[in-house]
LUMRO-274401 format. One record per residue (C-alpha): x negated, y negated, z. Coordinates in steps of 0.1 Angstrom, whole numbers, plus 5000, padded with zeros to 4 digits. Each point is the difference from the previous one (the first is absolute). Example, Ala and Ser with C-alpha at 12.3 -4.5 7.8 and 13.67 -1.06 7.14 Angstrom:
<recs>
487750455078;498649664993;
</recs>
This chain:
<recs>
577225251416;500749795033;498449965034;502350305017;499850234970;496349984997;499750055040;501750314999;498350134971;496549955016;501050135033;500850334981;496449994984;498349905029;498749634989;502649785012;496249815011;500549864965;502449725015;498249915025;499449634988;503550014984;501349685023;496649804993;501049994961;501449774980;503150124976;498250024973;497750255017;502350185014;501450084966;496750074986;499150245028;503650205000;499450074966;496750145007;501450235020;502250074982;497950104969;497250185023;499950394992;499550115038;500450344991;496649984988;498549985036;501950315014;497250294993;496949835002;497050205008;496849884997;498450365000;498550084967;502350274977;498750345002;498450094961;500550304983;498050194981;498149824973;498550114970;499049824967;502249904975;499550074963;499849674976;500549894965;495849964999;498849704981;498850254967;503450195000;501449644994;497649904975;501050314983;503649975002;500249584997;501750004968;502950245010;500349865034;499749624986;502650144976;503050085024;499349685022;500549814971;503150134993;500949935035;499449655005;501449934965;503450085014;499649805028;500050325023;496849905022;500049715026;496949815021;499949955035;497749755020;499750055034;498549655004;500549885039;496949995014;498049675003;496249904992;499249935034;497250304997;498649764969;500249715021;503049864980;503049885016;502650104975;501650334984;497150234990;501050034964;499749634997;496350025010;497649894967;497750254993;498349754974;496749904997;499849754971;504150004997;502850045023;501350314997;502250145025;500450385010;504049944989;498449884966;497550254993;502850295008;502149824978;497650054970;499550355011;503850054995;499749794966;497750294985;502850225005;502749804984;498249944968;500250344996;503850025003;501449704988;502349985033;499349875034;501050215030;501649885032;497349895027;501749985035;497449835023;500950075037;499149745025;499849895032;501949745024;497249835005;498949974965;502950044978;500349644991;496349934993;500250294975;502849904985;499149664998;496550144983;501850174970;502349744991;497049765001;498150254972;502950064982;499850335014;496950014978;502150074966;502150295014;503549954996;501749815026;503050275001;498150275004;498149915030;501850055038;499149935037;501050155029;499349965037;498650315015;502350085030;498950055037;499650155026;500249905041;497349945016;499850205035;497750005033;498950375012;503150055018;502049964972;501349635006;500049764969;498049715001;501649664996;497649814973;501749685014;502949895028;501950024969;498750244972;499250395007;496850134991;499950164970;497450154970;499950144966;501350365002;496650124985;499850104962;502150295000;502849765003;499749874965;502750234985;502649975029;499349565001;500350024960;503650195006;501449785030;498949694978;502850094976;497350024971;500450384994;503049884980;497449944972;498350355002;503450154995;501949794975;496450014978;499750385003;496850005017;498750315013;496649965013;498349705017;496149945001;498749905038;497149795001;498149785024;499149675001;496550075012;498050174966;499649714976;498950324974;503550205001;501750104968;503549945004;502550234983;497850214983;500950184974;497950325005;500650045035;503649944991;500350254977;497650265018;502449975031;503050094978;498350294981;499050125030;503350035016;499049825032;502349765020;497349795008;495949954990;497449805017;497249874982;496450105018;496649954994;496950195017;499049915029;496949854998;498950175036;501450205028;501149685021;501249784974;502949845015;503050114982;503150255002;499750284985;502150224978;500150365008;502050315010;501550005036;501450345007;501050064963;501049634992;498649664989;499049805030;498149714998;497450005030;498249705014;496650025004;500149965038;501950285004;498450254979;497950235016;496249955002;499550374987;502649954970;498449684995;496850094991;500450364984;498350054969;500650234971;497749994969;498849625007;503149895005;502249905031;503050245000;502349775012;498849734977;503049844986;500649625014;503149854993;500049624982;503849875014;501050104968;503150234998;502850094977;503550145009;503050094985;503049785014;502250335004;497750145020;499649685022;503949995004;500650385008;496850035023;498749695018;502649725006;500649985037;498050305007;496149855000;498450055037;499149695022;495750025008;499049815032;497549734993;498149865034;499849624998;499749685017;503349844995;500649615006;503649995018;501749825030;498550015040;502349865025;500749704976;497049974981;498350144966;496950205009;497750144978;498550345013;495850064993;501050335007;502450284983;503349965024;502950174981;500950154966;501049954963;501950214981;499150144966;500950224971;497350154976;500050024961;498050345010;503050155022;502249994965;497250154979;500550265027;503950064996;499550044964;500250364990;496649904973;497349754994;497549984974;496949905005;499049824972;495849904999;499149674985;496549834999;500049815027;497249744984;503349934978;502950025020;498749965041;498749675011;501949945033;499849635017;500050085033;497549785020;498049694989;497050224993;498450315006;501750314986;503149974984;499849634996;499949674982;496550074986;500650344991;503549934986;498249754980;497450254986;502050264989;502649714982;496949864981;499350354986;503050054991;499649704978;502049765021;498749654996;499749855035;
</recs>
């Protein structure tokens, strides 16, 4: 778009202030700003509300317990291996985060979890994947969602590591889509005089971003039916686990979620349960104390915490989700332009807009809660020290026989 068309476009949306510094810009910067505006999803800020959503009636969900899985292990695994051997399952790694909370200036997946040798989080997860591919003799597609901030570093890291021995044509990178940030009146911020302030659109944007990148053509070409979505945080992720796949398929569920029993009522994990009879994930800070602490036969009633390891059927994603996920508002201190200067507020000044994977689960008709052993499959690396930290993850890796 040229200046006149852009101005008219912005005036219709009450965002003409984005051209405030236009006359001060170089020709190159003008082009960058106009391109930013053209590709900004202004519709995302139409219905901003900071009021918490009203929750429906919550009830516990029935899981395929660890005991159930052990009893039917061979059956579940056989079905899962068949799907993997036929190329019907692919993986999606959510790797857009930085390692700043770990004191690491780079993509979180590049963080060295090793002690006496170099072992990045990425490498450890790829080693976990090798355990599955060694059973099938076939390498499934891995789609790695990065961010604008860390894409280049992530791609170069995989190249330098020769993709950890994985076939190059089976690893695909794509950048997560973004949404505009805005002030509390819904006015979109400028990050710089020539750049609109944009932020990743939340972990619920993983599938729409994949589709928008053009990579969905690979799924269609190779007749992939299921996607296993997992987070870079957890160094013990079991990815494309054939037992998990087989159980979800045999239970005829539209999606599956790996869960662990919470260590206590206050553990900071989302809880998989039912809301008005449908699967839902309730964040730890949303769960009413009365329900959070409810006990029965010595166990928490709402006991199953999610590990951010989900299995989705692509047909259901296409039919149910694309373009329909709601945006959630996160109040943040957002750097932005004020009177020609870029300021970094110390207090929240506006909103970032995010879609959440928990809403994807809620929009599915059914979700299998698949209980796993937390000491074998749940070692999140969220903090440098303390709970869910580098220290605790290393302890669990050693327990699982990983040389550090």
